[in-house]
C-alpha positions in Angstrom: 116.9 -13.2 98.8 113.3 -13.5 97.8 114.0 -13.9 94.3 116.7 -16.8 95.5 114.1 -18.5 97.8 111.5 -18.4 95.1 113.7 -19.4 92.3 115.4 -22.4 94.2 111.7 -23.7 95.2 110.3 -23.0 91.9 113.1 -25.1 90.2 113.2 -27.8 93.0 109.2 -28.1 92.1 109.7 -28.2 88.5 112.1 -31.4 88.6 109.8 -32.9 91.0 112.1 -32.5 94.2 109.1 -31.2 96.0 110.2 -31.8 99.7 113.7 -29.6 99.1 111.4 -27.2 97.3 109.2 -26.7 100.1 112.0 -26.8 102.7 113.9 -23.7 101.0 110.6 -22.0 100.6 109.1 -22.6 104.2 112.7 -21.7 105.4 112.4 -18.2 104.0 108.8 -17.9 104.6 109.1 -18.7 108.3 111.0 -15.5 109.2 108.7 -13.2 106.7 105.0 -13.3 107.2 104.4 -10.8 104.2 106.1 -12.9 101.7 102.9 -14.2 100.0 101.8 -10.9 99.5 105.3 -9.8 98.2 104.8 -12.4 95.4 101.4 -11.3 94.6 102.6 -7.9 93.9 105.8 -8.7 91.9 103.4 -10.8 90.2 101.5 -7.7 88.6 104.8 -5.7 88.0 106.7 -8.2 86.1 105.9 -10.9 83.6 108.5 -13.5 84.5 108.1 -13.2 88.1 104.2 -13.7 87.6 104.7 -17.0 86.1 106.8 -18.2 89.0 104.5 -16.3 91.5 101.4 -18.0 90.0 103.5 -21.3 90.2 103.9 -21.0 93.9 100.8 -19.7 94.5 99.0 -22.4 92.8 100.9 -24.8 94.3 99.4 -23.3 97.7 96.0 -23.6 96.5 94.8 -20.6 97.6 93.4 -17.4 95.6 92.7 -14.9 98.4 95.9 -13.9 100.5 96.2 -10.5 101.8 99.6 -9.8 103.6 100.6 -12.9 106.1 97.1 -13.8 106.7 93.7 -14.1 105.0 90.3 -12.5 105.3 87.8 -15.1 107.3 85.1 -16.8 105.1 81.6 -15.8 105.6 80.4 -18.5 107.3 76.5 -19.5 106.7 74.1 -18.4 109.3 74.3 -21.8 111.2 77.1 -23.5 112.7 78.7 -25.9 110.4 80.3 -29.6 111.0 83.0 -30.3 108.9 83.5 -33.8 109.4 87.6 -34.4 109.9 86.7 -36.2 113.0 89.6 -36.6 115.6 91.9 -35.0 113.2 93.6 -31.9 114.8 96.9 -30.7 115.4 99.2 -33.5 116.3 96.7 -36.1 117.4 98.2 -39.0 115.1 101.4 -38.6 116.4 100.3 -39.1 119.8 99.8 -42.7 121.0 101.5 -45.8 122.6 104.9 -47.5 121.8 103.8 -51.0 120.6 106.6 -53.2 122.0 107.8 -56.0 119.8 110.0 -58.9 120.7 112.8 -56.4 120.9 111.1 -54.0 123.1 112.0 -51.2 120.4 109.6 -48.7 118.8 107.3 -50.4 116.2 104.6 -48.1 115.0 103.3 -44.8 115.6 99.7 -45.1 117.0 97.4 -42.5 117.0 93.7 -42.3 117.3 92.6 -41.4 113.5 95.2 -43.6 112.2 94.0 -46.5 114.8 90.6 -46.1 113.9 91.1 -46.2 109.8 93.4 -49.0 110.1 91.5 -51.0 112.2 88.1 -50.5 110.2 90.2 -51.5 107.1 91.5 -54.7 109.0 87.8 -56.1 109.4 88.1 -59.9 108.4 85.9 -60.7 105.1 84.2 -63.8 107.1 82.6 -60.8 109.0 79.6 -59.4 107.3 80.4 -61.1 103.8 79.1 -64.8 103.0 81.2 -67.2 100.9 80.7 -67.1 97.2 77.8 -69.1 96.1 78.9 -72.3 94.4 79.1 -72.3 90.6 76.9 -75.1 90.2 74.0 -73.9 92.4 70.7 -75.7 91.2 67.4 -76.8 92.6 66.9 -73.9 95.2 64.7 -71.4 93.4 61.6 -72.2 95.6 63.7 -72.2 98.8 65.2 -68.9 97.8 61.9 -67.4 97.2 60.3 -68.7 100.4 63.2 -67.2 102.6 62.8 -64.1 100.7 59.3 -63.7 101.4 59.9 -64.2 104.9 62.8 -61.8 104.9 60.2 -59.5 103.0 57.7 -59.5 105.8 60.1 -58.4 108.1 60.7 -55.0 106.3 56.6 -54.6 106.0 55.5 -55.6 109.5 56.5 -52.4 111.3 54.4 -53.3 114.2 56.1 -56.7 115.2 57.5 -57.0 118.4 60.6 -58.7 117.5 62.7 -59.7 114.6 61.7 -61.9 112.2 64.1 -65.4 112.8 64.0 -68.3 110.4 66.0 -71.4 111.3 66.9 -73.3 108.5 67.3 -76.9 109.4 68.8 -79.8 107.4 71.4 -82.4 106.7 75.1 -82.1 106.5 76.1 -81.1 103.3 72.2 -80.5 102.3 73.6 -76.5 100.9 72.5 -74.6 104.0 75.6 -72.3 103.8 75.2 -72.1 100.0 71.4 -71.2 100.4 72.6 -68.3 103.0 75.1 -67.2 100.5 72.7 -67.0 97.7 70.3 -64.6 99.7 72.9 -62.4 101.0 74.2 -61.6 97.5 70.7 -61.3 95.9 70.3 -57.7 94.9 66.5 -57.5 96.3 67.8 -58.7 99.5 70.3 -56.4 99.8 67.7 -53.7 99.0 65.6 -54.7 101.8 68.2 -54.3 104.5 70.0 -51.2 103.3 72.0 -51.1 106.9 73.9 -54.0 105.5 74.6 -58.1 106.1 75.9 -59.3 109.3 77.4 -62.9 108.6 79.0 -65.2 111.4 80.0 -68.9 111.0 79.9 -70.3 114.6 80.7 -73.8 114.6 81.0 -76.0 117.8 83.4 -73.5 119.5 82.7 -70.0 118.5 84.4 -66.7 119.8 81.0 -65.0 120.3 82.1 -61.9 122.2 84.9 -61.4 119.3 81.6 -61.7 116.6 79.6 -59.0 118.4 82.5 -56.7 118.7 83.5 -57.1 115.0 79.7 -56.4 114.4 79.5 -53.4 116.4 82.8 -52.0 114.6 81.3 -52.8 111.2 78.1 -50.9 112.4 79.8 -47.9 113.8 78.7 -48.3 117.2 81.4 -48.0 119.2 83.9 -50.7 120.7 82.1 -52.9 122.3 85.4 -55.1 123.7 85.0 -53.3 127.0 82.1 -55.4 128.0 82.5 -57.4 130.9 80.1 -60.1 129.7 78.8 -61.5 126.4 75.3 -60.5 127.5 76.6 -56.7 128.2 78.1 -56.7 124.7 74.9 -58.1 123.0 72.8 -55.9 125.2 74.5 -52.8 123.9 74.7 -54.1 120.3 71.1 -54.9 120.3 70.2 -51.3 121.5 71.9 -49.8 118.6 70.2 -52.2 116.4 66.9 -51.2 117.2 66.2 -48.9 114.2 68.5 -50.6 111.8 67.4 -52.6 108.6 70.1 -55.1 108.5 69.8 -58.8 107.9 71.9 -61.3 110.1 73.5 -64.8 109.4 74.3 -67.2 111.8 75.6 -70.0 110.0 76.2 -73.4 111.3 74.6 -73.2 114.8 75.5 -76.1 117.1 74.1 -74.6 120.4 71.1 -72.3 120.9 73.2 -70.2 123.7 75.8 -69.5 120.9 73.2 -68.0 118.6 70.8 -65.9 121.1 73.3 -63.3 122.2 73.8 -62.8 118.4 70.1 -62.5 117.5 70.2 -58.6 118.1 68.4 -57.5 115.2 65.5 -55.0 116.0 61.8 -55.4 114.5 62.7 -54.5 110.9 66.1 -56.8 110.7 65.8 -60.2 109.6 67.6 -63.2 110.9 68.4 -66.6 109.4 70.2 -69.2 111.2 71.3 -72.6 109.7 71.8 -75.7 111.8 72.0 -79.4 111.4 70.4 -80.3 114.7 66.6 -80.2 114.9 66.9 -79.2 118.6 68.4 -76.2 117.9 66.3 -75.3 115.2 63.0 -75.8 117.3 64.7 -73.7 120.3 65.7 -70.8 118.2 62.3 -70.4 116.8 59.7 -71.7 119.0 57.0 -71.2 116.2 56.6 -73.9 114.0 56.3 -71.8 111.3 60.2 -70.3 112.1 61.7 -73.5 111.3 62.5 -74.0 107.8 63.3 -77.5 107.0 65.7 -77.4 103.7 65.0 -80.8 101.9 67.4 -82.9 99.6 67.5 -82.0 95.9 64.6 -83.5 93.8 65.5 -86.7 92.0 65.5 -84.0 88.6 67.2 -81.6 90.1 69.9 -83.8 91.7 70.7 -85.5 88.2 70.8 -81.7 86.6 73.6 -81.2 89.3 75.0 -84.1 88.4 75.3 -83.6 84.6 76.9 -80.2 85.0 79.7 -81.9 86.9 79.9 -84.9 84.8 77.9 -84.3 81.4 79.7 -87.1 79.2 79.1 -89.7 81.6 75.5 -88.8 82.5 75.2 -88.8 78.9 76.4 -92.2 78.3 74.4 -93.6 81.4 71.3 -91.6 82.0 69.2 -94.4 83.9 72.3 -95.4 85.8 72.6 -91.5 86.7 69.4 -91.3 88.0 69.2 -94.3 90.1 72.8 -92.7 91.6 71.2 -89.8 92.7 68.2 -91.8 94.3 71.0 -93.7 96.3 72.6 -90.6 97.6 69.3 -89.3 98.5 69.7 -86.1 96.6 72.4 -84.6 99.0 73.9 -81.9 97.2 77.5 -82.1 98.8 77.2 -86.1 97.7 76.3 -85.7 94.3 79.0 -82.9 93.9 81.4 -85.4 95.2 80.0 -88.4 93.0 80.1 -85.8 90.1 83.8 -84.9 90.6 84.8 -88.6 91.0 83.4 -89.7 87.8 84.6 -87.0 85.9 88.1 -87.5 87.2 88.1 -91.2 86.8 86.2 -91.5 83.5 89.2 -91.8 81.7 90.6 -94.8 84.0 87.3 -96.6 83.4 84.8 -95.5 86.1 81.5 -95.2 85.1 77.9 -94.7 86.8 77.2 -98.5 86.7 80.8 -99.4 88.4 80.6 -96.4 90.9 76.9 -98.2 92.1 78.3 -101.2 92.4 81.3 -100.0 94.6 78.7 -97.9 96.9 76.6 -100.8 97.4 79.4 -102.9 98.5 80.8 -99.8 100.6 77.5 -99.6 102.3 77.4 -103.3 103.1 80.9 -103.2 104.8 79.6 -100.2 106.7 76.7 -101.9 108.0 78.9 -104.7 109.2 81.6 -102.8 110.6 83.0 -99.4 110.0 86.5 -98.3 110.4 87.0 -95.8 113.6 87.8 -93.1 111.1 84.3 -93.4 109.5 82.4 -93.4 112.6 81.9 -89.5 112.8 80.0 -89.8 109.6 77.6 -92.2 110.5 74.5 -90.6 112.1 75.3 -87.5 110.1 74.4 -88.6 106.7 73.0 -91.8 104.9 75.1 -94.8 104.6 75.6 -94.4 101.0 76.8 -91.0 101.4 79.3 -92.0 104.0 80.2 -94.9 101.4 80.8 -92.3 98.8 82.8 -90.3 101.1 85.1 -93.1 102.0 85.1 -94.6 98.4 86.1 -90.9 97.0 89.2 -90.7 99.4 89.9 -94.6 98.7 90.6 -93.9 95.2 92.8 -91.1 95.7 96.3 -91.5 95.0 97.9 -92.6 98.4 99.9 -89.4 98.4 97.0 -87.2 97.8 95.0 -88.9 100.2 97.2 -88.5 102.9 97.4 -84.7 101.9 93.4 -84.5 101.9 93.9 -85.8 105.5 96.3 -83.2 106.6 93.8 -80.4 105.6 91.7 -81.5 108.3 93.6 -79.4 110.6 92.6 -76.0 108.8 89.5 -74.5 109.7 86.0 -75.1 107.7 84.3 -73.1 105.6 83.7 -70.4 105.2 87.0 -69.6 106.7 89.2 -70.1 103.4 93.0 -71.0 103.2 95.6 -70.2 100.3 98.0 -72.5 98.5 101.2 -71.5 100.8 98.6 -72.8 103.7 98.5 -76.2 102.0 102.2 -76.3 101.4 103.2 -75.9 104.7 100.6 -78.3 106.1 101.9 -80.8 103.7 105.5 -79.8 104.3 106.3 -79.5 100.6 108.6 -77.3 98.8 107.3 -78.1 95.5 104.6 -76.8 93.8 101.1 -78.1 95.7 98.6 -77.3 92.7 98.5 -80.7 91.4 97.3 -82.0 94.6 94.8 -79.4 95.0 93.5 -79.7 91.3 93.0 -83.4 92.1 90.9 -82.6 95.3 88.9 -79.7 93.6 87.9 -82.1 90.6 86.7 -84.6 93.3 84.5 -82.1 95.0 86.7 -82.7 98.3 87.8 -79.0 98.5 85.7 -75.9 97.0 87.1 -72.9 95.5 86.5 -69.8 97.5 87.7 -67.1 95.0 91.0 -65.1 95.0 93.0 -68.4 94.5 91.7 -69.5 97.6 89.9 -72.7 99.2 87.8 -74.3 101.7 86.6 -77.5 103.0 83.5 -78.5 104.0 82.9 -78.9 107.9 81.8 -82.7 107.5 84.8 -83.4 105.3 87.3 -81.6 107.7 86.3 -83.5 110.5 86.7 -86.8 108.6 90.1 -85.7 107.5 91.1 -84.9 110.4 89.9 -88.1 111.9 92.1 -90.2 109.1 95.5 -88.5 110.2 95.4 -91.1 113.3 94.5 -94.1 111.4 97.3 -93.9 108.8 101.0 -94.7 110.1 102.8 -93.1 107.4 101.3 -89.6 108.5 102.5 -87.6 111.4 101.0 -87.2 114.5 97.9 -84.7 114.7 99.9 -82.5 117.1 102.6 -82.1 114.4 100.5 -81.2 111.9 98.7 -78.6 114.3 102.4 -77.3 114.9 102.8 -76.9 111.0 99.8 -75.2 110.9 100.7 -72.7 114.1 104.2 -72.1 112.2 102.8 -71.1 109.0 100.5 -68.7 110.3 103.1 -67.1 112.7 105.1 -66.4 109.2 101.9 -64.9 107.8 101.3 -62.8 111.0 105.0 -61.5 111.1 105.1 -60.8 107.4 101.9 -58.8 107.9 103.2 -56.7 110.6 106.3 -55.9 108.7 104.5 -54.7 106.0 102.4 -53.0 107.9 105.2 -50.8 109.4 106.1 -49.9 106.0 102.8 -48.1 104.9 101.8 -47.3 101.7 101.1 -49.9 99.1 102.8 -52.6 101.0 100.7 -51.9 104.0 97.5 -52.0 102.1 98.3 -55.2 100.0 99.1 -57.1 103.5 96.3 -56.1 105.3 94.2 -57.4 102.6 96.2 -60.9 103.0 95.9 -60.5 106.7 92.1 -60.1 106.5 91.8 -63.2 104.7 93.9 -65.4 107.0 92.5 -63.7 110.3 90.1 -66.5 111.0 92.9 -69.1 110.4 95.4 -67.1 112.3 93.0 -67.0 115.6 92.1 -70.4 115.2 95.4 -71.5 115.6 96.3 -69.5 118.3 93.4 -70.5 120.3 94.3 -74.0 119.7 97.7 -73.1 121.3 96.3 -71.5 124.0 93.9 -74.1 125.1 97.1 -76.4 125.6 99.2 -73.6 127.0 99.0 -74.8 130.7 100.2 -78.4 129.7 102.2 -78.1 126.7 105.3 -76.1 126.5 105.6 -75.9 122.6 101.9 -74.5 122.6 102.9 -72.0 125.2 105.7 -70.8 123.2 103.6 -70.1 120.6 101.0 -68.1 122.4 103.9 -65.9 123.6 105.2 -65.6 120.1 102.3 -64.6 118.1 101.9 -61.6 120.5 105.3 -60.8 119.7 106.0 -61.1 116.0 102.3 -59.6 115.1 102.3 -57.0 118.1 101.7 -53.8 115.9 99.3 -55.2 113.3 97.2 -56.9 116.1 97.2 -53.8 117.9 95.6 -52.0 115.1 93.2 -54.8 114.0 92.0 -55.7 117.7 89.6 -54.0 119.4 91.4 -52.6 122.8 89.9 -55.0 125.0 90.8 -58.0 122.8 94.2 -56.9 122.1 94.3 -57.1 126.0 93.3 -60.3 126.3 95.6 -61.7 123.7 98.5 -59.8 125.9 97.3 -61.4 129.1 97.4 -64.7 127.6 100.8 -64.0 126.2 102.1 -62.9 129.5 100.9 -66.2 131.2 102.5 -67.9 128.5 105.9 -65.9 129.3 105.7 -66.6 132.8 105.3 -70.4 132.5 108.4 -70.6 130.1 110.2 -68.0 132.5 111.1 -65.5 129.6 112.0 -62.3 131.2 112.4 -60.6 128.5 109.2 -61.6 127.0 107.4 -60.7 130.4 108.8 -57.4 130.2 107.6 -56.7 126.6 104.3 -58.1 127.3 103.3 -56.2 130.2 104.3 -53.1 128.6 101.8 -54.1 125.8 99.0 -54.4 128.3 99.6 -50.9 129.2 99.4 -50.1 125.4 96.3 -51.9 125.3 94.8 -50.1 128.5 95.8 -47.0 127.0 94.4 -47.5 123.7 91.0 -48.5 125.7 91.2 -45.2 127.5 91.6 -46.8 130.5 94.4 -44.6 131.9 94.6 -45.5 135.5 95.0 -49.2 134.3 97.5 -48.2 132.1 99.7 -46.6 134.4 101.1 -49.0 136.6 102.2 -51.5 133.8 104.3 -48.9 132.1 105.6 -47.5 135.6 106.5 -51.3 135.8 107.9 -51.4 132.4 110.3 -48.3 133.4 111.6 -49.7 136.8 112.2 -53.0 134.9 114.3 -51.3 132.1 116.1 -49.3 134.8 116.9 -52.2 136.9 118.6 -54.2 134.1 120.0 -50.9 132.5 118.0 -51.3 129.2 118.3 -47.9 127.7 116.4 -49.3 124.7 113.9 -50.4 127.0 113.9 -47.4 129.3 113.0 -44.9 126.2 109.6 -46.3 125.0 108.4 -47.1 128.8 109.1 -43.1 129.2 107.2 -42.3 126.0 104.1 -44.2 127.1 104.2 -42.6 130.5 104.3 -39.2 128.9 101.3 -40.0 126.8 99.3 -41.6 129.9 100.3 -38.7 132.2 99.0 -36.3 129.5 95.7 -38.1 129.1 95.1 -38.2 132.9 95.8 -34.4 133.2 99.1 -34.6 134.8 101.1 -32.4 132.3 104.0 -31.5 134.3 104.8 -35.1 134.6 104.2 -35.7 130.8 106.4 -33.1 129.7 109.1 -34.3 132.0 108.7 -37.9 130.8 108.6 -37.0 127.1 111.9 -34.9 127.5 113.6 -37.4 129.2 112.7 -40.0 126.4 114.1 -37.8 123.9 117.2 -37.5 125.9 117.4 -41.1 126.4 116.4 -41.6 122.5 119.2 -39.6 121.6 121.7 -41.2 123.7 120.9 -44.6 122.2 120.6 -43.1 118.6 117.2 -44.4 118.2 115.7 -41.8 116.2 112.2 -43.4 115.7 111.6 -43.1 119.7 113.2 -39.4 119.4 110.7 -38.4 116.5 107.6 -40.2 118.7 108.5 -38.0 121.7 108.9 -35.1 120.0 105.5 -35.7 118.7 104.1 -36.4 122.0 105.6 -33.2 123.4 103.9 -31.1 120.6 100.6 -32.6 121.3 101.2 -31.2 125.2 102.2 -27.9 124.3 99.3 -27.5 122.2 96.8 -28.6 124.9 98.8 -26.3 127.3 98.3 -23.2 124.7 101.9 -23.0 123.7 102.0 -23.0 120.1 105.8 -21.9 119.5 106.5 -25.0 121.3 104.1 -27.2 119.8 105.0 -26.1 116.4 108.7 -26.4 117.1 108.5 -30.2 118.7 106.0 -31.0 115.4 108.5 -29.7 113.1 111.3 -31.7 115.2 109.2 -34.8 114.3 109.0 -34.1 110.9 112.7 -33.5 110.4 113.8 -36.8 112.2 111.0 -38.7 110.3 112.7 -37.2 107.1 116.3 -38.1 108.3 115.4 -41.8 109.1 113.1 -41.9 105.8 110.2 -42.9 107.3 108.0 -41.4 104.9 104.6 -42.3 106.6 105.2 -40.6 109.9 106.7 -37.4 108.2 103.8 -37.4 105.8 101.3 -37.7 109.0 102.9 -35.0 110.5 103.0 -32.5 107.8 99.4 -33.0 107.5 99.1 -32.2 111.2 101.0 -29.1 110.9 98.7 -28.1 108.2 95.9 -28.4 110.4 97.5 -26.9 113.3 98.5 -23.7 111.4 95.2 -23.8 109.7 93.4 -23.2 113.0 96.1 -20.6 114.1 95.0 -18.5 111.1 98.0 -19.1 109.0 96.5 -20.4 105.6 99.3 -20.4 103.5 101.7 -22.2 106.0 98.7 -24.9 106.2 98.4 -25.3 102.4 102.4 -25.6 102.0 102.3 -28.7 104.4 99.0 -30.0 103.2 100.5 -29.9 99.5 103.9 -31.6 100.5 101.7 -34.2 102.6 99.3 -35.0 99.8 102.4 -35.6 97.5 104.0 -37.7 99.9 101.0 -39.9 100.6 100.5 -40.0 96.9 104.1 -41.4 96.4 103.1 -44.0 99.1 100.3 -45.1 97.2 98.1 -44.5 100.5 94.7 -43.5 99.0 93.3 -43.4 102.4 95.6 -40.9 103.9 95.6 -39.1 100.8 91.8 -38.3 101.0 92.4 -36.8 104.5 94.8 -34.4 103.4 92.8 -33.3 100.0 89.5 -33.1 102.7 91.8 -31.1 105.4 92.9 -28.7 102.1 89.6 -28.5 100.9 88.3 -27.2 104.3 91.0 -24.7 104.3 90.1 -23.3 101.1 86.5 -23.2 101.9 87.2 -21.1 104.9 89.1 -18.6 102.9 86.4 -18.6 100.3 88.3 -19.9 97.8 84.9 -22.2 96.9 86.0 -23.5 93.6 89.4 -24.9 94.8 87.6 -26.4 97.7 85.0 -28.0 95.3 88.0 -29.4 93.1 89.8 -30.7 96.2 86.5 -32.7 97.4 86.0 -33.8 94.2 89.1 -35.4 94.3 88.4 -37.0 97.6 85.3 -38.4 95.9 86.7 -39.7 92.8 89.8 -41.5 94.7 86.8 -43.1 96.9 85.1 -44.3 93.8 88.2 -45.4 92.3 88.6 -47.8 95.6 85.0 -49.0 95.1 84.2 -47.1 98.6 81.6 -44.7 97.8 81.2 -44.3 101.8 84.4 -42.7 102.1 83.4 -39.7 99.9 80.8 -39.2 102.8 82.9 -36.0 104.5 83.6 -34.5 101.0 79.9 -34.6 100.0 78.8 -32.9 103.5 81.7 -30.2 102.8 80.6 -29.6 99.4 77.0 -29.0 100.9 78.9 -26.4 103.3 80.4 -24.5 100.3 77.3 -24.5 98.4 75.4 -23.2 101.5 78.1 -20.8 102.0 77.4 -19.6 98.3 73.7 -19.0 99.0 72.7 -22.4 97.2 70.6 -24.0 99.6 68.8 -26.5 97.3 72.0 -28.0 96.1 73.6 -28.0 99.7 70.5 -29.7 100.9 71.1 -32.4 98.0 74.9 -33.0 99.0 73.8 -33.4 102.8 71.5 -36.0 101.9 73.9 -37.8 99.6 76.3 -37.9 102.4 74.0 -39.1 105.0 73.3 -42.1 102.5 77.0 -42.4 101.8 77.6 -42.3 105.9 74.7 -44.6 106.3 75.9 -47.3 104.0 79.6 -47.1 105.4 78.5 -47.4 109.2 80.2 -43.8 109.6 78.5 -42.7 112.8 80.2 -39.7 113.1 79.9 -38.2 109.5 76.2 -39.2 109.6 75.7 -37.3 112.9 77.5 -34.5 111.5 75.5 -34.4 108.0 72.3 -34.8 109.8 73.1 -31.6 112.0 74.1 -29.5 109.1 70.9 -30.6 107.2 68.7 -30.1 110.4 70.0 -26.3 110.4 69.9 -25.8 106.8 66.1 -27.0 107.0 65.6 -24.8 110.2 67.1 -21.8 107.8 64.7 -22.8 105.3 61.7 -22.8 107.2 61.0 -26.3 107.3 60.8 -26.9 111.2 59.3 -30.6 110.9 62.4 -31.6 108.8 64.9 -30.1 110.7 63.2 -31.7 114.0 63.7 -35.0 112.2 67.1 -34.6 111.0 68.5 -33.3 114.4 66.8 -36.5 116.0 68.9 -38.5 113.5 71.9 -36.4 114.3 71.6 -37.0 118.2 71.2 -41.0 117.5 74.1 -41.0 115.5 76.1 -39.3 118.0 75.0 -41.2 120.7 76.0 -44.4 119.2 79.4 -43.4 119.1 79.8 -41.3 122.3 80.2 -38.0 120.6 79.6 -35.0 122.8 77.9 -33.4 119.9 75.0 -35.0 121.1 74.3 -32.6 124.0 74.5 -29.5 121.7 71.7 -31.3 119.6 69.5 -31.9 122.4 69.7 -28.8 123.7 68.7 -27.4 120.3 66.1 -29.9 120.4 64.8 -28.7 123.6 64.9 -25.0 122.5 62.6 -26.0 119.9 60.0 -27.4 122.3 60.8 -31.1 121.5 61.6 -33.9 123.9 
């Protein structure tokens, strides 16, 4: 029987049918704990069986297996943190059901998966500045001056507060471009190793969401549970005390918007940009803190114009100089003028002709400006206003109308893609000719990766043009087009998110790029939902079509706010089915936030509603969520009862997804109750059902959890089988993040079994994968565990170097948990080496890192420090 099992398994593995092979092998080995030992013995007797056994043993990844168990590794003299985070038996198959519009299971929610994917989905506009314009000239002195001010922030360790510079200047003078230039400067990045936080505020910013996103990117925990903006700001400020970060607050309209975001410590630098002199003075009461960004000099403005329209300036050098003087050296105006001249040169427009048109346009504006141009006056010089008017007037009527319609899209640094323009324009044909015409004239700008952005001044001007043109739809209708576009984007991202693997990762990238556009559209609808039924419908629908990706993308408290608004909208619409679903998801939000008592009544009400309506499809997820909530509250009897009933209902209605979910929940509960056989039975049931319904991501996660579970129970060969199977599955799914997690778990197993070279090889694979994805910080846990291995091998110097590399990588990536673990391991190693001072410093770093994320390991470190006589 053994030979049959091995032969079938080996044959299956040979033809890459690895899951059937694993299934056959596991089926036999479950009943024969000594089978691995038998294989090893046979390997010494028969050459042929030795090949087969070597194949299987190599597949298991273990070198030292005796009988059915394994010898425990000789641990270093000090305790070792392994850095898996919150990954232990069953954890990421536990969690709430996210109900979509049909009130069915949408996604498996779990702590590890939630944190990873939520971090992946951080929007690019938070922490990353917009690109520097290709034609960036004449700002060398400004860049040098601001870099000097920022350099002072890193040197003045005795400063009481952060160094804050308020950059003030005309709209279109290049404030955002200058800020982007600073952020992308290598020297500036070196000054601030803890990173850059960038936010564009505008007239109606969501300050709390920005604070929450900054906190998440810095690894300081979830700030969305703060009751007020002031509380969230204070908590972030406390976490920033010892940071060296650069904060950029772009396009500030009100001082009150910026102050809660000026959270840097004394070694941070903060740059704020504003068009309003009043705001600049309020942000930096010291006169030397305000930096006036002047227009370009005549020479530099002419250089910029020459870059944009070289042949025109070459033929009319003196008139070109006169033109940039007329435009007051404003970079935005020079760009538009250069684009207009270059685009119209073949049609006969030259610099003298443009000068004549601008002078005539200025005269007309002085006499009586059209209402749509009124917003330009007072913000830019009259000649510049005339240029903007002339540039749009000279567009083909169709292009002019399409430019106007772009006014409903958020201005830079938020970007939009070609489909967004296409949907706002309600066109089915290729829009690239229009986009090229607008790009050529400087009316929109490239934002990289096939995306575009529009200057805030031009965006407001474009929106005002909509009401002036009777051939255009109403502003409300264009806003509804925008809502429809982002609803489709949100729904597509949600569906791809559920698929996992490459589709999930690719669409998360699309979602990230469009997130600010989605949010802006949603907030516009929310502002009108009380008086506009169609707007209320969109608020409700956004919550429905994007329920799963929003639950992962948003911090729990922000997800709760979205669902509260959606519930209000559903009630206003008297949509009973949506009311039930939104209430269920409100419970989900509280469950994700750890507010279990607040979650419980929502789930109880959802269950009662489903039973009253005889809705078995609604009853099953309500029971599953109640099981998770009761388990979190410590009421295991009720938790088991709800989970078992959920399994029963799911089987009755044929919902295998809910069945798998409930089995996973039962497995977790049994594990916590100390019933390992029941836990394994349920976890395997969850895996088997996921396999039957071909939900590969769920099956792969279950196999990884079984691997961790068996590892902790002392069954290394079983753990190795599940780790290898899970790794193969994640590799097929092209889910590299999850693959790294499995390899890390398997490496820790090998290290425990003293299979040190195997462990190092697995950790190397983690590092190679992280570097291949351009995310060196993702390799921090692998570096730390390599340090653990080298320490166990009696190579403390190598271990110390690896711990320090892990600390640097974790700090760069904002991974506070790994930072704490690596610092704590370093502290213990340094103590063993006799370096008490270094050990105390590393322990303090560990305690601070643990404290920032509420990790209970902080108390263990503090206890050690007290034993050392350190306060």
